[in-house]
C-alpha positions in Angstrom: 13.8 50.5 -1.0 14.6 48.6 2.2 14.5 44.6 2.1 11.2 43.7 4.3 11.3 42.5 7.8 7.7 42.3 9.1 5.8 40.7 11.3 6.7 38.6 15.1 6.0 35.7 16.8 5.3 37.8 20.1 2.2 38.8 22.0 1.3 42.8 21.3 -1.5 45.1 21.8 -4.5 44.9 19.4 -3.7 48.0 18.1 -0.2 47.2 17.3 -1.3 43.8 15.7 -3.8 45.9 13.4 -0.8 48.2 12.6 1.9 45.5 11.5 -1.2 43.6 9.8 -1.7 46.5 7.3 2.0 47.3 6.7 2.6 43.7 6.4 0.0 43.4 3.7 1.6 46.4 1.8 4.9 45.0 2.2 6.6 47.8 3.6 9.8 48.5 5.6 10.4 47.3 9.1 7.6 47.2 11.7 8.3 49.1 14.6 5.7 48.3 17.7 7.8 50.6 20.1 5.1 53.2 19.8 2.5 50.5 21.4 5.0 49.7 23.9 6.0 46.6 22.9 9.2 45.2 20.9 9.3 42.6 18.4 11.1 39.8 19.6 11.8 38.2 16.1 11.4 39.2 12.7 10.3 37.7 9.7 11.8 38.0 6.3 9.0 38.3 3.3 9.7 37.9 -0.3 7.0 39.7 -2.3 6.4 39.3 -5.9 4.0 40.8 -8.2 2.9 38.6 -10.9 0.4 39.0 -13.9 -1.8 36.0 -13.7 -3.5 34.2 -10.9 -3.9 30.7 -11.5 -7.3 29.3 -12.4 -6.9 26.1 -9.9 -4.0 24.4 -8.4 -3.9 20.8 -9.6 -0.7 19.6 -10.2 -1.7 19.3 -13.9 -1.8 22.6 -14.0 1.3 23.9 -11.9 3.6 22.0 -14.3 4.1 24.8 -16.6 4.6 27.5 -14.1 3.1 30.5 -16.2 -0.3 29.3 -15.0 0.7 29.0 -11.5 3.5 31.7 -10.9 5.8 30.6 -7.7 3.9 27.3 -7.5 7.4 25.5 -7.9 8.5 27.1 -4.6 5.9 24.4 -3.3 6.3 21.3 -5.8 9.1 19.5 -6.9 10.0 17.3 -9.8 12.0 14.2 -10.5 14.3 16.1 -12.7 15.6 19.7 -13.3 17.1 21.6 -16.1 20.2 23.5 -16.4 19.1 26.2 -19.2 22.7 27.1 -19.7 23.8 23.7 -20.8 20.3 22.0 -21.7 21.4 19.3 -19.3 18.9 17.1 -17.4 19.9 16.7 -13.6 18.8 15.2 -10.3 16.3 16.3 -8.3 13.9 14.0 -6.4 15.6 11.2 -8.3 19.3 10.9 -7.9 20.1 8.7 -11.0 18.1 6.9 -13.9 18.3 4.6 -16.4 16.3 3.9 -19.7 15.3 0.5 -19.8 13.4 0.7 -23.4 11.9 3.3 -25.6 8.9 3.7 -23.3 10.4 3.1 -19.8 13.0 5.3 -17.5 13.7 3.6 -14.1 14.6 6.0 -11.4 16.3 5.8 -8.2 14.7 8.2 -5.5 16.3 10.4 -3.1 15.8 9.2 0.4 15.1 11.0 3.3 12.5 13.6 1.8 9.3 14.2 3.3 5.9 16.0 2.0 4.7 19.1 3.8 2.0 17.0 5.4 4.4 14.3 6.8 3.7 11.6 4.2 7.2 10.3 3.2 8.5 10.7 -0.6 9.3 7.2 -2.0 8.2 4.9 -5.0 4.7 4.5 -4.1 4.1 8.1 -3.6 5.7 8.8 -6.9 3.7 6.3 -8.5 0.2 7.4 -6.7 0.9 10.8 -7.8 1.6 10.0 -11.6 -1.2 7.8 -11.9 -3.4 10.1 -10.3 -2.5 12.9 -12.6 -3.5 10.8 -15.6 -6.9 9.7 -14.4 -9.5 10.6 -17.0 -10.5 13.3 -15.1 -7.4 15.2 -14.6 -5.3 14.3 -17.9 -6.4 16.2 -20.5 -4.2 19.4 -19.5 -1.0 17.8 -18.9 -1.2 15.3 -21.7 -1.8 18.3 -23.9 1.2 19.8 -22.2 4.0 17.3 -22.7 2.2 15.2 -25.5 2.5 11.8 -23.6 0.3 9.6 -21.6 2.5 8.4 -18.5 2.3 5.7 -15.9 4.5 4.7 -12.8 5.3 1.4 -11.3 7.0 0.7 -8.0 10.0 -1.5 -8.2 11.6 -1.1 -4.9 10.7 1.4 -1.9 13.1 4.0 -3.6 13.2 2.5 -7.3 10.2 3.5 -9.5 9.5 3.0 -13.3 7.9 5.9 -15.2 6.5 4.9 -18.7 5.1 6.6 -21.4 2.2 5.1 -23.3 4.0 5.0 -26.9 7.6 5.3 -27.5 9.5 8.9 -26.7 12.6 9.8 -27.1 12.4 12.7 -24.9 10.3 11.2 -22.0 13.2 12.5 -19.5 12.9 15.7 -20.6 9.3 15.9 -20.1 9.4 15.0 -16.6 10.7 18.4 -16.0 6.8 19.2 -16.3 5.7 16.5 -13.9 5.4 17.7 -10.1 4.9 15.1 -7.3 1.9 15.4 -5.0 1.2 14.2 -1.4 0.2 10.7 -1.6 -1.7 11.4 1.6 -3.5 14.1 -0.1 -4.6 12.4 -2.9 -5.9 9.2 -0.8 -7.1 11.2 1.8 -8.2 14.4 0.8 -8.6 14.4 -2.9 -11.4 17.2 -2.7 -8.3 19.6 -1.7 -6.4 18.8 -4.8 -7.5 22.0 -7.0 -7.1 24.4 -4.3 -4.0 23.2 -1.9 -0.5 22.2 -2.8 1.2 19.7 -1.1 4.6 19.0 -2.3 8.2 18.4 -1.0 9.8 22.1 -2.0 11.4 24.8 0.0 8.1 26.3 0.9 4.7 25.2 2.0 1.5 26.7 0.6 0.0 28.9 3.7 -3.2 30.4 2.0 -4.4 31.2 -1.5 -6.2 34.5 -1.3 -8.5 34.6 -4.5 -7.9 37.8 -6.4 -5.1 38.5 -4.3 -2.2 36.7 -3.7 -0.5 33.1 -3.1 1.0 33.1 0.6 3.9 30.2 1.4 6.1 29.9 4.2 9.6 28.1 4.5 9.8 24.5 5.2 11.8 23.7 8.0 12.0 20.0 7.0 13.3 20.6 3.3 15.6 17.9 2.0 17.5 20.8 0.3 18.8 22.2 3.7 21.6 19.5 3.4 22.3 19.6 0.0 21.7 23.2 -1.8 23.6 22.3 -4.7 21.5 19.3 -5.8 18.4 21.1 -4.5 19.4 24.3 -6.8 19.3 26.7 -4.2 18.7 27.5 -0.4 15.9 29.2 1.7 16.5 32.5 2.4 13.2 34.0 3.1 10.6 33.2 5.9 7.5 33.8 3.7 6.6 34.5 0.1 3.9 36.6 -1.1 2.9 36.3 -4.8 0.6 39.1 -5.6 -1.8 39.1 -8.5 -1.4 42.2 -10.5 -2.5 41.7 -14.2 -1.8 45.2 -15.4 2.0 46.0 -16.1 1.6 49.5 -15.1 0.5 48.3 -11.6 3.0 45.8 -11.1 5.7 48.9 -12.1 4.1 51.3 -9.8 4.0 48.6 -6.8 7.7 48.3 -7.0 8.5 51.7 -7.4 6.3 52.3 -4.4 8.8 49.8 -2.6 5.3 47.5 -2.0 7.2 44.6 -3.9 10.4 43.2 -4.4 9.9 41.9 -8.0 7.3 43.2 -10.5 7.1 40.7 -13.3 7.0 41.3 -16.9 7.8 45.2 -17.4 7.8 47.3 -20.6 11.3 48.8 -21.4 9.7 52.4 -20.7 8.9 51.2 -17.0 12.7 49.7 -17.1 14.3 52.9 -17.8 12.2 54.8 -15.6 14.0 52.6 -12.8 17.2 53.7 -14.0 16.9 56.7 -11.7 15.7 54.9 -8.9 18.5 54.0 -6.8 16.5 51.2 -5.0 15.6 49.4 -8.4 17.2 47.8 -11.1 15.9 46.4 -14.5 16.7 42.7 -15.1 15.7 41.6 -18.7 17.1 38.4 -20.3 16.3 36.4 -23.7 13.5 33.6 -22.7 12.1 30.5 -24.5 8.7 32.4 -25.3 7.8 33.3 -28.8 4.7 35.5 -29.4 2.9 33.8 -32.2 -0.8 34.2 -33.7 -2.9 31.0 -33.8 -5.5 31.1 -36.3 -4.7 27.3 -37.7 -6.3 26.3 -41.1 -9.8 26.2 -40.4 -13.1 28.2 -41.1 -11.9 32.0 -42.5 -8.1 30.5 -42.5 -8.5 27.4 -44.6 -7.7 29.5 -47.5 -3.7 29.8 -47.6 -3.8 33.2 -49.0 -5.9 34.3 -46.0 -3.5 33.1 -43.9 -0.7 34.6 -45.8 -2.3 37.9 -45.9 -2.6 37.7 -42.0 1.3 37.5 -41.9 2.1 40.0 -44.2 -0.3 42.5 -42.6 1.6 42.6 -39.3 4.3 45.2 -39.1 6.5 43.3 -36.5 9.5 45.8 -36.7 7.3 48.7 -35.5 5.4 46.5 -32.8 9.0 45.5 -31.3 10.1 49.0 -31.7 7.4 51.1 -30.5 5.6 48.5 -27.9 8.3 46.0 -26.8 10.7 48.5 -26.5 13.4 46.4 -28.8 13.2 43.7 -26.7 12.6 41.2 -28.7 13.7 39.2 -32.1 11.3 38.9 -35.4 11.1 35.4 -36.1 10.1 33.0 -38.9 9.2 30.3 -36.4 7.9 29.1 -33.0 11.3 28.2 -31.3 14.7 30.1 -31.2 17.7 28.4 -31.6 17.8 26.6 -28.1 15.5 24.2 -29.2 16.2 21.1 -31.2 14.5 21.1 -34.6 15.1 24.9 -34.9 15.3 25.6 -38.5 18.0 28.4 -39.4 16.6 28.7 -43.1 13.4 30.3 -41.8 13.2 33.9 -42.3 10.5 35.8 -41.0 7.6 36.9 -43.4 8.0 40.4 -44.6 5.5 43.3 -44.1 3.6 43.9 -47.3 0.4 45.4 -46.6 -0.7 46.1 -50.2 0.2 42.4 -50.9 -1.9 41.3 -47.9 -4.7 43.4 -49.6 -4.5 41.9 -52.7 -4.2 38.3 -51.4 -7.7 39.0 -49.6 -9.3 40.5 -52.5 -8.5 37.5 -54.5 -9.9 35.2 -52.1 -13.0 37.2 -51.9 -13.1 37.1 -55.9 -13.3 33.3 -55.4 -16.2 33.3 -52.7 -14.3 33.5 -49.5 -15.9 35.8 -47.0 -13.0 37.7 -45.8 -15.0 40.4 -44.2 -16.5 38.1 -41.6 -15.9 39.0 -38.1 -13.8 37.1 -35.7 -12.3 37.6 -32.2 -8.7 38.6 -31.9 -8.2 37.6 -28.4 -5.3 38.1 -25.5 -5.1 36.7 -22.1 -5.0 39.0 -19.3 -1.2 39.4 -17.9 0.2 37.6 -20.7 3.4 39.8 -21.0 4.0 43.7 -20.8 2.2 45.7 -23.4 0.2 42.8 -24.4 -2.9 44.9 -24.7 -1.2 47.2 -26.7 0.0 44.6 -29.1 -3.4 43.0 -29.9 -4.7 46.5 -30.4 -1.9 47.3 -32.5 -2.4 44.0 -34.6 -6.0 44.4 -34.7 -5.6 47.5 -36.7 -3.1 46.3 -39.1 -5.3 43.6 -39.9 -8.0 45.8 -40.4 -6.3 48.0 -42.8 -6.0 45.5 -45.4 -9.5 43.9 -45.1 -9.9 41.7 -42.3 -12.6 42.4 -39.5 -11.6 41.5 -36.1 -12.9 42.2 -32.8 -10.6 42.5 -29.8 -10.9 40.7 -26.4 -8.6 40.6 -23.4 -9.7 38.1 -21.5 -8.8 36.7 -18.0 -7.4 33.3 -17.5 -10.5 31.6 -16.5 -12.2 32.6 -19.6 -9.4 32.5 -22.1 -8.1 29.3 -21.2 -11.3 27.3 -21.5 -12.2 29.2 -24.8 -8.9 28.1 -26.2 -8.2 25.0 -24.8 -9.8 23.0 -27.7 -8.9 21.1 -31.0 -9.9 22.2 -34.1 -12.3 19.4 -34.5 -14.4 20.8 -31.7 -14.7 24.0 -33.2 -15.9 23.1 -36.5 -19.1 25.2 -37.4 -18.1 27.6 -34.9 -16.9 31.4 -35.7 -13.4 31.8 -35.8 -11.1 32.7 -32.9 -7.6 33.9 -33.4 -5.2 34.2 -30.2 -2.0 36.1 -29.8 0.1 33.7 -27.7 3.1 33.2 -26.2 4.4 29.8 -26.4 7.6 28.8 -24.0 9.6 25.7 -25.1 11.2 24.9 -21.8 11.5 21.2 -22.9 13.9 22.7 -25.6 12.7 20.4 -28.4 10.3 21.9 -31.5 8.6 18.2 -31.3 6.5 19.6 -28.2 5.6 22.8 -29.7 4.2 21.0 -33.2 2.8 18.3 -31.1 0.3 20.8 -29.3 -0.6 23.3 -32.0 0.0 21.7 -35.4 -1.1 18.0 -35.6 -4.6 17.2 -36.2 -4.9 15.4 -32.7 -2.9 18.4 -30.8 -4.8 19.5 -27.6 -4.9 22.7 -28.6 -4.1 22.5 -32.4 -6.5 24.3 -34.9 -4.2 23.1 -37.8 -4.8 19.8 -39.6 -2.5 18.2 -42.3 -1.8 14.8 -43.0 1.7 15.6 -44.4 2.5 17.7 -41.1 1.2 14.6 -38.9 3.7 12.5 -41.0 6.8 14.9 -40.3 6.2 15.2 -36.6 5.6 11.5 -36.2 8.5 10.8 -38.0 10.8 13.4 -36.0 9.4 12.2 -32.6 10.3 8.7 -33.3 14.2 9.7 -34.0 16.9 11.0 -31.6 20.2 12.9 -32.2 21.1 14.6 -35.5 18.2 12.5 -37.5 15.4 14.0 -35.1 16.8 17.6 -35.5 16.7 17.3 -39.2 13.3 15.6 -39.8 11.9 18.3 -37.4 13.6 21.1 -39.1 11.4 19.4 -42.4 8.7 19.8 -40.3 9.0 23.2 -39.6 9.9 24.0 -43.4 6.4 22.5 -44.0 4.4 24.7 -41.9 6.2 27.8 -42.8 5.2 27.2 -46.5 2.0 26.3 -45.5 1.6 29.4 -43.4 0.1 27.4 -40.3 0.5 30.3 -38.2 1.3 34.2 -37.5 4.6 34.7 -36.3 5.8 37.9 -34.4 8.7 37.6 -32.2 11.2 35.8 -30.1 10.7 37.6 -26.4 13.1 39.1 -23.7 11.4 39.3 -20.7 12.1 42.3 -18.0 11.5 42.7 -14.3 11.8 45.8 -11.7 14.0 44.1 -8.8 14.7 45.6 -5.8 18.7 46.6 -5.4 18.2 44.8 -2.0 17.5 41.5 -4.0 19.9 39.0 -5.4 18.6 37.1 -8.6 20.0 36.2 -11.8 16.9 35.5 -14.4 17.6 32.0 -16.4 16.5 31.2 -19.5 13.2 29.5 -18.4 12.2 32.8 -16.0 11.0 30.6 -13.3 10.4 33.0 -9.8 12.0 30.5 -7.6 12.8 32.0 -4.2 15.4 29.3 -3.5 17.2 31.0 -6.4 17.2 34.7 -4.7 18.5 36.1 -1.8 18.9 39.5 0.2 21.8 41.1 -1.3 24.8 41.0 0.7 
């Protein structure tokens, strides 16, 4: 496969234009318009990436997590960034900061930065963006993601205070999830906020083709041109195309056909097939993603024996070896060793289907309706092999006496169905999801505050003791924080709060014409990529 150079900025006959458009859409090799009597005067370099999920909307509150909006961080930037080799928080749109108290950080902002619509970046812009994100209409998603309510206040033209409503020891780390949008868009075109991204990043949004792709163009006025080191990379492509291909087999085929430069989340078998292709390589790396089963302690799973039976019924080793191709590690907790609060003493629950069946029989003898039907769901495009995983888990659960029905849902169906607190689901049929959870904040408080406290945004689990432990750990710092959060981890482990499968490695098929080093957070940022030399 040769790296694509497509499209021109010259006038050619209509037939040639149509030919170029068709070839560019297919992301093929350089277009030759000589047959049409005209030669291209200027070529455009295009990076094409196949991703598993299309965003359901483009509100900045949704962009933060990136997995909900693959590639959107090419457009949007934050005050700070993370070094995932060291865990350090580094400057980005902010150049320095000072913690004023346990709720507030004062930021000195980068000067000379402009939004894609021409609006100046300054303290007022930051305040407008952050305060808008935490309006009543928008705040639920982001508040749930980072477990905090934030506000911002202008101090000087390039000085702004960002505050949490409550004391927050990891406020700085959380700001990695808070992108800054154009104040001009918010004030003058708020109706476009959910469908158009306007940031300060190296690429500008060109078009969102629903059901097909997200297209971006290089930003000639990006501040990072003058300081690539601070910006975390440089612009190497004129255009980006992020194609939405939910099936991993289709993404892999697109890479093998030379239609895309990167195929996100492929299987080990698909990686092996690339070994014989001189134009492709497989890039696989550990991640902060953990595959787990979210069932909580409500409804059918209010009985601890039923929760334990679910864990004992799942043959994690078989799933990893046969479906994930060994690219995962069996786990006993929701974070790996990169996160504060990781408890090294938690061993994975064993595979013991006989004991699982005995537990269900004992629960049934006490009146628990263990045979009641429940939905076992997975989100489309979650990871390579996710359909096979959910089907395999369902089969294992049926073998011991559970009665699951499998549902693989597109994001716009799955996310609303599972973005609820347990209290909103009382009296409804049990819903169980196989998730990937990424702890990019590198602190397990973030995981627990979402999934395992009574008021967690998406928690189906409620325990006063767990609430107490998480609150106590969240108020601490350093070693004391680590130990208290380890204690919380021991509690949810003993109480069987969730089903655990594995820490994930994630793999990609990558063109040999592209240089890209996959990092722990697995962000698909073009500024970290370049044509091979």
